[in-house]
N, C-alpha and C positions, 0 to 999 in steps of 0.2 A: 317516679323513676322510670326511665325508658330502658328496655332490654334490647341489647344488640347480640345477634347470634355470633358465635365464634366462627371465624372463617377457617376452614381446613382445606388444604389442597387435595384434589382428587388423586387417587392412586396413580393414574397415568401421568400426572404432573410430577409427582414425587419420583417415579421411575425415570422420567425424562431428565430431570435435574440430576439424578444420581448417575446417569450414563453420559450426559452431554459433555462434561469436562474432559473425558478421556479422548475425545476427538478434536479438541480445540487446536492442537498443533497441526492437524491434518486439514483443518477447515480451509485455510488459504495456502495455495501452492505458489511458489515463486523462487527465483534465485535469491540467495542471500547477499552476494557480492557481485558487483559488475565493475569491470575495468574498461575504461574508454580513453581515447586519445584526446589530448588538449586540442580544441578547435573542432573536434568531431561531434558525433552524436552518441547518446546512450539510450538504449531501449530497455524499458522496464515493463514487466507484465505481472499480473496476478490473476489466479483463478479461484473461484469459490466452489467447494465441492459438496456442500450440504444441500439437501432438497427442502429449503425453506425460502420464504419470500424475502428477497433483497430489495430494499427501498432506494438505496443510494450507494454509490462507490465514491470514495474520497481519496485523493492523493495529497500527501503532505510532505514538506521538507523540514528536516530538523534544523533549527537555528539556535545554537547553543543549548539551552535547557528546555526549549519548547518546540512545538511543531507549528508550521504555518501552512494553511490550506493553499494548494496551488491549482487543483482541478477537481471537478466533481462530475458525476454522471448520474442522472435519474431518468426514469421513464417519462415523468411529467415535464422535465426541463431540458432533457437531452444533455449533451456535453457542454461544460462550462469551464473556461480557463479564467483564472482569477488574477486581476491586477497586471503587474509587469510580466507575469508568466505567459500572457497571451502571445507575446512575441518570441518566447523561448521554448514553449512546450506545445506539442500537438498530440491529440489522441490518435492512435493507430488501431485500437480496438475499443469500442465503447458499448458495453452491454452490462447487465446486472449480474452476470455470472463470470464474466471474463473482462479484464480491462488491461489496456496497454497504452503507455505514453512514450514519447520520444522527446528527450531534451536535446536541443540543438546548440551549435556554436559553444561548445563546452569551454568554461574557464575554470580556474582553480576555485573560484567561489561556488561552483556547482558541486564540488567534492563535499559530500555529506551523506547522511542516511535519509532515505525517503520511506514513507509509510503508505501502504495501500490498505484502506479500511472498507469493509463491507458492512453497511448498517442494515441489520436484520431485525424485522419486527416479529414478535415482541422480545426477541432474545438478546438485544443489545448490539454490540459490534464485534467483528472479528478482524484482525489485522496481521500484517507481517511487515517487517522492516527489510529494506534493501539498501545496502551501502554502496556508494559510487566512489571508486578510486579513479583519479585522473592521472594519466601518464603523459609527460611531455617527451619529445624526441630526446632531450638531454637526459632525462631520468632513465629512458630505455637504453641509451648509449652507455650510461654508467653501469647499469645492471649487466649488460652484455660484456663490458670491459672487465668488470669484477669477476664474472664467471669464467673468463678466459685466463685469468691470472692463476 
């Protein structure tokens, strides 16, 4: 019979796990809602505030019940725009602690929630969601007219 030692976490690991969740909300800073004009541009940003090694930043778009990758940035591969988003999205800031993208030529199909994810080794990932509202000139006119009544 072979004997396997019991793995026990070091005290420093236990204390880190005990305090880590309290800062999760503050790990990624960003706006939560963006409003932009139909046909215009929408600027998204997110910043990572913890002093740990970030391996990759990923941007995703919500499609119904799942998320689709639209862009990534890593030190090894640099900025990468995925599929049809190559013509629609551009990086305005690409680093492992701060990331910003611009979505161009907005249509109503772009109205969705987007996710910025910082993949952190060995702690997993930290993310925030940013929802985009598209306003047409007509919807702006209706809102103005309603407020004047």
